[in-house]
N, C-alpha and C positions, 0 to 999 in steps of 0.2 A: 865853738861850740855849737852845739845842734840848736836848731829854731824850729819851733813849727809855725808855720805862717799859713795860716788854716786855708788850704790852696780848694778848689771845688773839689779836688780829688776827696780831702777829709773831709769833707764834705755832705759828698754824699754819702761816704761813712756816715756819717750820724744821720741821714736820713733812712738808709739802709736798718741801725739803728730803731732809729723809730718806725720804721712800716711794720718792721716785728713786732714791738711793741701795740703796737696798735689789731695789731692782727691778735696779739695773744688775747688785751684787750677784750673784743669784743667775742672772739670762745669763749672764754673762760669766767667773765663776770660780768658773768652777767645769766644765770643760771635758769632767769623767767622764764630765756626768750629762749632757750633752745626742746624744742615742743617735741622732743623722743625720748621713750620711755628708760632708754639705754644708757642714753649718758657718754662719760667717757669715764676712763680706766687711768685713777690717779695714779701718779709716781709717790707720791711723800706726802702725810699733813706735817703743821705744824701751827702749833698749840692751837689745833682743833681744825685748820680750813688746810683743804688743798693745798700744796704748794702751787698746783695751778693757777687759784683764785686768787693768791696772795699777789702773784704776777701779775695778774689780769688786774687789778684796780691799780697795782705800779704802776702798770702800763698806760693808761688814764695821761702819766704826760706826755705823750708820743704828739701830745696839739700843741702844748707850752716849746717841744722844739720846735717842729718845722714853725711856729713864729718866730723864736729867737732864728732860727736860719736864715729868715727871709727878712728879717732887720739885718739881718748880718752880709746877707747878698746885696742887702740896697745900700749899701752903705760900698761894699768891693766897686760896684757898677759905678758908682759916682764919680771913683779914684779917675774910671776912665772918660766918662762927659764933661768932668768937671763940676757939673753940678746936679742936684735931685730934680727932673720937669716933673707933671702930669703927664706929658708925652712920654716918659720914660713910665711909668704907672700902667698908662694905656697900654702898652707893649705888653710888660709880664700881666694883665690880665687878658690882651688878642690871645697868649700862646696858651693859656691857662682853659678860657674859653674853648678855644678847643679842639681840646683834651677832653670836655670836660659831655659838647653836644656830640661829640665819636661816641662815648659812651652814653649819654643819655637815647640815645637813636637805634645803639646795639639792644642795651639792653629794657629800656622803658616799654618797649612795644611785645615785647613776651609777657609781659605783667596781662596786658588786654589781649592777646592772642589764646594764651595756654592755663592763666592763673583765674579770669572772671573778673579781672581790675576794670569799675568802671568809669566810665571815658569823662571826665565832667571838664569840658576848655579852660573856666578863668584856673581849676587847680594846674590842666599843665602846660599853660601862659609862664603860672606860678615858678614852677615848676624849672621847667625851659630857660628862661631866666637866672633861676638861683637864687630866689629872693623867697622859696619856700623850699622844704627836702621830706614834704609830707609822702614821696616816692624812695628815697631810700633816706634815710632818718641822722645815716653819718653823712650827708652831703649836708649838716648844720654845717663844716665848717667855711665848707663854701661861703656861704654869704659873707661872713664876719672877713674874709680873709680879702674877698674882695672892699669890705670897710675901709682893713687895715693898708690896702696899698693906696686908696684914695687921700688916705691921711700922714704919707710922705712928704710931701711941699710943706707941713709946717713940720718939720722936725727942726728944722732952725732955728724955729720958734723957741724948742724945749732939748732940745744938745748942745752945747753950745761948745766950747774949748777945756773946760775949768770940768774937768772929768767927777767931782763929788759935787757941781753944783746941779752937772746933769744926771747922776743920779736922785737925787733930792727928787726935784723936777717929775721925773718918774714916781718917782714913790706917793709923791702928796695927789699925784693924778688917780695913781693907784689906791690910796685914801679916797678921796673921791666916788670911789667904785662904791667901797665900803659903806660913804656914806648916804648914795643912794639906794644900796641894799638897804638899809636898814628906815629910808623913804619908805620903801616896797613894803615892809614888815610894816608899816604905820599905816600904811595906806591912799602914802601918797598918787597910787595909780589912780584912785579916785579922782581926783581933779588936774590930772595929766594925762594924756593917750597914753596907753598903758607900754603901748608901741614903740614912744619915744622913747619915755623912761626905761623900757629895756635894753633896748640898742643901745645907750648912752653908757647905764652899765656893766655891759659885757662889752662896750669897746675901748671903755675909760681901764677895766680888767684888766682886758689882757692887752693892753698897750704895752703894760711892763716887760710882758717877753721879748717882746716889736722890736722896742727902744735902746732894752738892753741887749740883743743881738747886735745895735746898730754901733750903741757905745763898745761893744766889745770888739768890733770892727775897724774905728776909731780907731780908738785908744792901742791896740795890739795890746788887749790882756792876752792872750794865750800865747803869745810869744814871751812876754816877757813870763808869764805864770811858770811857762816849761823849760826859759833860764831860768829861774828861782830855782824849781825842782833839782835844778842838773846841777844847782852850785850844791846843795841843801841836802846832797845825793839820794834825792826821794822819788830819780826817773829810771822807775825803774814796775814791771808788771802785776807786782807783789803789792804798792803802794797804788798802784788805780788800782786793785782788783778789792783792793780796803774801801776808798773812796766810793767804791759802787755800792758794794753791799750796805754802808753806811749813810748812801740815799734812801736805795730802797727800804732800810730798815727806819728813813723818818718820816719818809711818804708814808708809808704804810702805816706810822706809830700814831701819827697823823691825819690822816683818811683823807676825804676830799677839802682838805687846808689850800685851797691849790693860792692863796698870793703868797705862799714861797715858793712857788715852782719858780718866780725870777729871778732867784737867787740860784737851787736847787740844777734845774735845767743847766746855765752853763755849765757848773762842775760837772753835772754826768757826761753832757757832747766830748768835755775838756778828758775825762777817764776815760772813756766809753773809746774813743778813738785816737790816745794814746797805747788802751789797752789790745786793740784790735788792729794799730798800724804794722806792717811787716810781720803778718802772722799770717798760716795759713788760712783763715777766713777773709783776709785783706779783701779779696780780689771778689767773692760773695758778696759781703759787705755792697762794697760798690757797685755792682751791677745790683742791688734789691734800692739802691736810692736810684740808681738811675729812672727803674720806674716805678718806683716810691707813688707817684702823680698817681698814674695810670692802677696799682693796686688799692689804692686808694679809693676809691669811688669804683670799684670793679667790686673785692671783696667780699661788701654784704651781700650781694647779691648770691653771693654765694654758699657765705654763711647764716644768712639769715631766710632772704627772699624766698627764691626759687628751690635749692638747690641741697638744703641742710639737711636734710638724709644722706646725701653726698656726700659729704663731707665729714659727716660722722662717723661716716661708717669703721674705716680702721677700728674704734672703739678707744684704744692707745691715745692718752692725750699729746704727746711727743708729734706721733702720726699723724695726727688729726690738724695738729699745727702746722708741719710740714708738708700735708696733701694741699690744704687752705693756699700755704706760698705757692706751692706747685700752679695751682690754679689763676691763681689770682695773674701772678708774671706769666703763665701763656696766657691770658687775655691779654694778657701787657704789651706781650710781642705782638697780638693779632692785629690790634689797639695801633699800634706804630705803623702796623703793614698800611692798613688804611688811612691813615696823615698823611703816609707815603703816597699812595696814592692818588687818592686829593689833591695833595699840591701840585701833582706830576699834573694830569688833568687840567687844572685851573692853570698853568705852565703853558702845555701846550694851547691851551683854550687863548690867551693872551697875545701866545704868536699867533696863533693864525688870524687873527681882528687886525693885527698890525700889519699883516702880509696884503 
């Protein structure tokens, strides 16, 4: 019986899907951000909306996918170490910050040199440490990711060996985020610093996908689900395509009701990975997944900040998306080269000091 042991390869495919959804989201879900007269030529429309806009809105689920996969990866790492510590969290953050700072050093100065952006030292420092995302609006996720990773040591208080109780705990925390949301609407932030209120709300909200990812890994949900699909003869591409279309419909129907993402995201990842695995697109999505972090950090400089005119030059939507993928992927290779060079330089420098 074939099992889906969600390996690093499967994770890369899922990240590849997520980054493609992210690029689609930022290209087509915000017409007001596109400051070009010509726009793009749509493939076709559904219900009065371009298919690109529909998929762009759906593409926002990429955030939930990344958070879910982070939680999944945390558990898989804990199997190697036998426990989860704050030290492990800092190792993850160190790797992310190195990527972030390389992109920061390459792209941010372009704004000061060529686009007359005013340099404010306080703003520069806050962006450099990832607390502010005023230099790149799509970097807002960086701060959230750091906060979620720092929560890892408290996982043992939320998730235990009982699957149902663990899911209930996660759901209760999610409900607390909605209660805080109602409190904000009622003006609670007049009495409690708004920064605290909004941060707590966001963390409680997004922890659902993060902890559900951890739960799926801990209880081997994907393997059990696939075994069930095989048993009832539903393990085929048609079924996974139907699942994918159903998720797109549900999320598009309910718009920005993100509370359902912690339910839809595991199913989306399960269906897309099984749909793409062992197909001609298999290696392409693995490649995109390997470069997804750098592509996330750089793509909006191309489609929004500096080179929007270049990205939308082809005018045909599919070609625009492919063009953004190529430029973002190319920049990722360059960033990786810089990172390897820096690592080699530091190693040689340490070696020279030790002699």
